[in-house]
N, C-alpha and C positions, 0 to 999 in steps of 0.2 A: 504493500500500500504506500502511496506517496505520502510523506509526512504532512504536507499541506492539506491533503484530503482528510488525513486523520483528524486534524483539528477542526476542519470545516464540516465534517459529517454531522448530520442532524437526524440520526436514526433513533427515534424515541422508543421504538419497539424492541430494540436490541437489549439483551440482558448482559452484554459485555460490560465489565467494570470500566473499561476504557471509555466507552461512550457515555456511561452515566457520570463518570468523573468529569468528562469534557462538558457535559450539559450543566453540571453544577458550577463549574468554573465560569462558563460563559454567562450564567445567569447572576453571578455574584459581582457586585460592583464595589470598588474601593471607595474611601471617603470622598474622593473628588468626582466620582461618577464615571471614571474611565473603565472600560471593560478590560478583562484580564489579558486580552490579546496584546495590550500595550506592554505587558511585562514579559512576553516571550523572550527568552534569551537571558533572563536574569533570575529565574526562580525554579531551579531544577535540582532534585537530589535523587540519588539512587540508594535505596535502603534495602539491604538483603535481596538485591536483584530486581527490586520493583521501582519503577519510575513514578515520581509524584510531582505534579506541577502545583506549586503553592499559590494561594491567593494572597492579596494584600492584607488580610487580617486572619485571625485564628479560625480555622475550619477543622472539622474532624471528619475523616473519611474511613469507611470500612473497606478494606481491600481484600477481596476474595482470592482464593488460590488461582494462580495464573498458569495458563498453558505455555508450552515452549514457543508456539507461534505468537502468542500475545507478547511475550518477553522480547521477541525479535522485533515486533512492531514498536515497542517502547524504545528499543535501542535506536531505531530509525528516527524516532521523535527527538531523542536527546541530541542526535546529530543535527537535526533540523533547528533545534532551539539554540544550540551553541554557536552555530555559524553566524557571521556578522552581517550578512547581506539581508536585504528586505525579504519578508515572508513570501513575496510574489516570485522570488528567484532563489529558492533554497539550494544549498550545496551540501552534500553529505561529506563527512570526513571519516577517515578510516578508524581513528581511535579517539572518540570523544572523551573529554575530561570527565572523570567520575569522582564523586565525593566518596571519601572513605566510608564503607558501610557501617552503620550503627545498629547494633542488635537491640531490638525492642521486644520484650516478652509478651506481646499481644498484637492483634491485628488492627487495633485502632491507633492511629498516629496523628498527633497534632503538629501542625506546622505554623509558625508565626513568621510571615513575610515582612521584614522591616529593612529597608535600605539595602536590598540585595544580599541579605544574610538569612540563614535559616535558624530557627530555634525549635528543636524537636523534643518532644516529651522524653524524659529520662536521659537526655544528652547532657554532658557536663558543661558544654559551652556551645555557643552558636558556631556554625561551620561556614566558612567562606566557600562558595560552591562554584564559582565561575573562574575562568582563566583570568589571571591578573594581567591587565593591559600595561605595557611598558611605555616609556617615553618614546622609544624607537617606533612603536606602532602608531603613536598619536601625533607626534610633531610633524608638521608639514615642511618639507624641504624644497628649496628652489632646485637643488640638485644634490646628488649623493657624493659628490667629490670631496675628498679629504683635503684640507688646506692647513697651512701652518696657523696656529693659534696666536693671537696677540698675548702679551703678558697678562693682561686682565682676564682674558678667556682661559688661560692656563690656571689662574687662581680659581676661577669658577669651577673648572674641571676638577681640580684638586679637592675642593670643598664638597662637590657633588658626589664623588665616587663613594665615600663611606656611607652616604645617606640615600643613594639612588634607589636601592631595592626596598628600603623601609618606606620611603615616600610613595613609591608605586604600590606597595602592598596595602598601606593604610589609607591612601586616597581611594583605591579601589574598594576597600572595606566600607568607606563612607560615601561611595558613589560620587567622588569628586574627580575631576579631570587631573591626572598626574602632572600634566604640563602646567596647568594653572597652579597646582600645589607647589611645584618646583619654583615657579616665578615668585610665588608668595613667600617662600622661605629665603630666596635670594634677596628680596626687597626688605623683608622684616629684619633680618639679622646678618645678611651676607653669608648665610649658612654657617655661622659660628655658634655652636651649641651652648657656649658659656656666655653668650652676649647678655648684657644687662644694662639697662639705660641709666643715665646719670642720676635720675631721681629714685632709682632702685624700686621701680614700680612695674617694669615690663621684663619678662624673663625668657631666656632661651631662644631656640630657633624660630618659634612663632611669636615671640614677644608677648607671651600670655600676661595679661594685666592682673595686677594683684586684686583688683575689685571683683573680677570674675573667676579667680583661681579656685576658690572653694566650691562654687557651683559646678565648674567644669570637672573638678576632681570627683565630685559625687556622680556626675553623669557617666564617666568612663569606668567607675568602680562598681556601680550598682547593676547587677545582672538583669534587673527588671526595667532598667532605663533603656530607651531605644538607641541611645548613643554609647551604651556599654561596650567595652572592648576587653576581651579576655587576655590580651597581650600586654595590658598596662601592668607594669611591675612595681608594686608598692614598696618593695625593698629598696628601690632606687628613687632618687629625688626627681624634681621636675626639670633639672638640667640634663638628665640622661637623654640622649638624642631620641631614642625610640619613644620614651614617655612623652617628651615634649611634642613630637610629631603627632602622637595620638591626641593629646590635649588640644593642640591647635586645630586639627582637622575636625575633631568632634565639635569644637566651638563654632567653626565656620559652618558646619552642616546644621547645627542647631539654629544658628542665625537665619540661614537660608529657609529652613522649614518654618520657623516662627513667623517670619515676615512674608512667607510665600513668594520669595524672590525668584525671578526667572533665570538669572545668570550670576556668575561669581564676581563680575565687576561690581554689581550691586551689593553682593554679600561682603566683599572686601571693604567697600566704602563704609558699611555699617560696622564692620569689625574694627576699623581704625578710628572712626569718627563718631560712632554711636548712631542711634536711630534717626537722628536729624540729618544724617548724610544722604538718606533716600526719602523723597517726599511721597505724598499720597498718590501721585501719578507714576510712581516708580521711576523717577528721574533722579540722577545723582546731583546733589546740591553743590554749591560752590565750595563748601568746606572740605569736600573730599575729592574734588576733581584732580588736584595735583597728585594725590596718592594713586588714584586709579590710572592716570596717565603714566606715571612712573612704573606701575605694575605691567602695563602693556608694552612699555619700552624694553622690558627684560626678555621679550620673545626672541630677539636676535641672539642674546647670550646663549640660549638653549639651542636654537637652530644651527648655530655654528659648531656646537660641540657634539651633538648627538650622532652625526655621521661616524665619529670615531668608534662608537659602540657597535656600529654595524660593520666595521672594517675587518678584513681578514688580516692575518699576521703579516703577509707579504706587503699589504698596503701600509700597515703601521710601521714597517721597517723603513719605508721611504720618507717617514716624517723626520725632519732634521732636529727638532728640539728634543734633547735628552730627557727633559722633565716630562713632556707629553708622553714619550715612549714609556718612561718608568711608571707613570700614573696608570697607563692602560695595562701594563703588565700586572700591577697590583689589582686592578679591577678584574682582570681575567683569572686571577688566582682564587677568587671566591672565598676570601678570608672573612673573619668576623669583623664587625664594626670597630671593635677595640684594636684589633691587629691592623686593620686598614689605617686607622689614625696614626699608629706607631710607625708603620712602614712609610707613610707619606711624610711624616715629620723627619724621619731619617733621610729620605730621598731629597727633600728640599734642603736640609742642612748640608749634605755633601755636595749638592748642586751649587749652593751659595758659595761655599768655600773653594770650589773648583771651577768656578765660572769665570771666563775671560771676556764676557760680553760687556756692553757699555754699562756705566754706573747706574743709569736710570733703571735698566732692567734689574740690576742687583738690588736696588732699593725696593722694588716691588716684590722681588723674591724674598728679601729680608723680612718684610712685613708678614708674608704668609708663613715663612719658616717660624717666626716668633709665634704667630697665631696657633700653629699646630703643636708647638712645644708646650704652650700654656694650656691648650686643650688636653693634651696627654697628661700633664701634671695635675690639673684640676679634676679630671674625670677618672683617670686610670693610675695615678701616682707613678707615672713613667717619667722619671726625672734624672738628669745628669748635671752635677755641678759644673763639670768641665764644659759641657755644651752651652749652659747658660752663661758662663763667663766669656766664652768665645763669641757668643751672640751679642753680649753687651759691648764687647770690644769692637765687633764688626759695626755695630750701630754708631759708635763714636767715630769710627773711621769714615762711615758714610756721611756723617754730619760735617766732616771736614771738607766735603766737596761742595763748592758754591752752587746753591740752587735757590729756588724761590721759597717763601716763607711756609707755604703749605707743605712742601716736601720736607722741610726741616721739622715741622710740627708732627708729621706722620711718623718720622723716625724716632723723635723724642717720645711720642706716645707709646710706640712699640717697646722701647727700652724701659719705660716706666712700667708697662704691663709685665715685662719679664721680672723685674725686681719685686713688683707687687705680688705676683704669684709665688715667687721664691720665698718671700718673707711674710706671707699671709697679711698683706696690707690691702686697703680699699682698692678696687671694689670686691676683691676675692675673699676677704674676710666675711663680707655680707653674703656673697654667693654660697660659700660653704655652709653658713648657718641656715640659709634658706633651703639648700639641698638637704641638709640634715633634718630640718623640721618638716619636710614634705616626704620623708621616707620612713618606713617602719622596718622592724627587725626581720620580719618574715614576708616573703612575696605572697601575693594572693594566689 
């Protein structure tokens, strides 16, 4: 049977559970009145060999014993639902993604469809059930050719690599475009997980505000909350990269749902400037236009970098910049986020002290080398007195090169952060206290 015909059949006399299930779904409407067909491709699970298509609210189905032929039909449907094309042009794939089977000791199964996740009776946690879309699949390129990155693009690449898979995973979990999420983190914190504003009110990658922190923590920790995330680790604080990504995206998603906003430009406006940033006609007001414009300007940052993630080894070997090559080797090594930060810190350090390029490039490389060493010290206690001493000395050397005032200020600020992290001075004394106060001894 053609999968499209399977969903479109309207055989009221049939006793097949497939047709009765289809009739139930097509007659059930979600809170906004859209029919279940709108959700095809986003709400499928396989439980002990049985396909179930979930509705947008809690429903209970009794699934009778299935014949082998019926199971084969269900497998065709799962292919149909997972493919990305429009229903009018279905494409079958050989091996559809299957959710890990969950054993339930009875034939009545409850499914709660919320933001493309499943909550199943007797399951320990909600299960993400669809393929995770990556930046490579989403970002639109003018062409796929690899080119040399500018120094600032290299910095963006270095800061993205440890976070890329986490951003993709959690943005998919909250049904947020990973490309938007990446631009969001670039703009909010330059993808520095220990970023903290001068007023000590906005924290981490997503610059979570102190006034909304408690509410957001409750959302992601409470299994009954629609924004609950089983991967939030309470044994770590809010500056942990994974935790902060979860908090930030949950907050964005809750804003979008609460205001019923149609896109993430509007959502971001409210995130940074409050409800007054979007008027009753869903237009961005003047107080947030600058921030939204800056958000969209970050698209080029990503579009220039992503082709590297699609490149084959031979193509990467033709890249001249050793830092870019080294970063991509670390990415392809599939190491943990902690190990990724440590490896990048070491790569940048040795590149800085063995680099014969112009001094302007060295100053940019110096800033990022300092950033990664401070991140490693604050989050992972990865610290070397010798490296810190050498970096301070390098900073003083760079300050001796005549440049404009902004250049000098950036170098001075980096040296200040080195010493502050080393001797637990502001802002890192506050950062450590906040991180401690937002963590518990045992993970959830």
